[in-house]
Steps between C-alpha positions, in 0.01 A plus 500: 500500500750732334720685754493878486802725547498850632812716462508817711778738400633769736718730297838555670414309823841417655587197716631719777146642561278202422720222645645695789413856610125494437431128525322530841267758350410266206342198670345352189819503288693380802270203527538421127877513546480255789261262329632544144834592351680833465837639390678796355436545132802616299389761256631562149771750411399777511262439799217735395129461431550491126635247405476302825132409496524383141813295580296339773199435278689372193799322661730702273773753581503867398734435210266241349201733555706796359377716788760664720282748685190713458686707236693320226688617193274478200792550263864611513426870509580695811161592646246254359387297803162327512288368787489117532135399482321173443582538134866467585452147638530244223552194722191305620398575860355240734148629432560476127586137542213438742256672274615286206445190716144604567553623855306807616720784619440829689774772522496822689771763489792287382766743372553507123146384415403827336369513236297192594534192289240228450488234763266206573334700776536851640787749510524830686818662390760698696618850586636550144139568393458875470171501694179304549339669197743299285435146391693356794307167531434192298232476400442874478148479657659371822586854597134585537461215744803621691343845533184345642698293751761752630407837352807682373765227467860619575772392266783660697594769746531849373827663599649232729830693477371807683521660848128460577525169678142508630365517147720212389393281796129577435535417134685173570237379743217588264676333207566183696150486642345526153737252343418233761128585489506444128706184540251353747213586269656331202615179671150459652300591192705374209635164387874456539785252533788757531471832672768762540506854644789733563479773763731800439442644848810366664730644230334843515524518880860379505600786277296751705556385857808281541704764682240521778541140616866420423747633761787440252352737246703817457179703536352307795341703777347316797235767571257453215132416475588261217732266700243214495342573161675219312428247773133604517463463127649153494261399780220639285628303205504180706132544583407557134700195389329288771151610387584415142641158580193416711281584200718280280456199725736263677550288188655788302875506489630845588830661395609837644789655310690826443694600190795645702571633843573844647761676708595846611636738240814672610494734200584514133806448283508759227594274216539762229694734734742214557528426131578868441763496777668192353503645155252264336216753455577835330281816507513798265394726790433470870130478598324776691378314808395139523371378167423175319770373268274531196467872575880541494739587219683167482803483271413161355793507262738471802273311745592143590201413723195637680267372765137485614359542849271275690516238783795359311752650252506446129799597297503520121811525285517728201609257229603612150262338248245422767403832654430797265812687606698218640852577632679179599588229253333156530847346546537704822154408640600227741811682619298814569215315664739313726682824594177670607378194688831473684490862613145473622562181698801667666298796618471365856876549533440872531195495727445242771122565502478434127581131474383199306445657152430224246539543127358249252537438133159383369640202312657372818178483702227427245435191292460719196492873436203632306401853430758774575655435835722740696868443435552486877248444783608652829367442850646778706625454858320168556181676393511747792557759225300567189617637169442875443504584128470876516811726487589832656531365859870584519567176696487126451304394805179677608254443788211632291310315226451685174150358446345610829525384866579130518598309814561148361680315222425149376677198636595171342285267717124489501271254672346161414231343730287206397213319661411165335404176673715301257827674586776260588725758665368731764626796700798704375647345187801586279498829306323484161558705187221715364490300169419187704151633573352432158574128499376476864174665393457277198 
């Protein structure tokens, strides 16, 4: 009898919650940890949903994939960024290899699977799909069956960066309920060897609710009706995972993983404000209020570098002969890049709360560098701070996020839990790297 494997992805689930703080509220996963094996899972750099899930499912790093975030430079112009979709992934995934080997696969909600590609089985794509009227499944007729099973399937939460926390919580629970309802239907009614589902609920609730349960958060307030909301949701998740695993049967190997972790967000580092202050980014005129860089009169003929916002920072150098209005000579590229990196890494010298900034050159951390990578990748303040790309703040550090209310940033460590009767090591094992998951699956 061929062994089946079920992979349950919990986007952004951090070890500190699953292994420690909420473990007593998650009896099923706690039992798997005791009977199976578990460890921290070192995410890729940068530790964000895209490219992390695809690193996990291909065994390749972001440089090899040529994907450095959800938005990547399409060319060397200044504003042409494109969303990384399934089309961006040229390396074979585990389900591509399993499909080629004749194994039956079922996928639900794995990030970067829209638009859906052909598999030897069934595929329900991710939150990148515009809506459920689109062709978000393979085969396309599967979406009619989904409608019959769960009604209006939910791809993602609308407005999870908003102040209406009750609406966010309701949407997350409904999304999770329907995702697991669909999962149970498909594993019971369809033929499969490999099954994988990714639940986005943890990530969405971290961003919306982290400050209510973390006393170290700068916006923490003990008197709140949401103080147990994260704990309650993780308990709910544990019940859903238990139901799914019971349906899959005791002989099925189970892997529970997250693409990265989560931690409190102290605030934002205004990357372009800093570049302006340091003389690397020149403007023809000061902006009126807080605006996006692309809506600003940048003097490209005198600009050395500019940056992009997000959970990590990306810095691009304005190179003569590469960018349309390049300023610095190619011969000065490494000197300039090193100078900027050194200044960023020294930032903690000026602010004791802003420590642990890491700056990476892509060629130093990736096996190869495909596509158009940032010239510098920056993780600000040990990831307690995000990158803010807008300008007009009048300061370098801000407590507010420029894309809406957000309580959490991503962290480097996710989770790996495995239940398999053939495991040689049990209990807590040594930390794994995210690219180790693909060979373990295969």
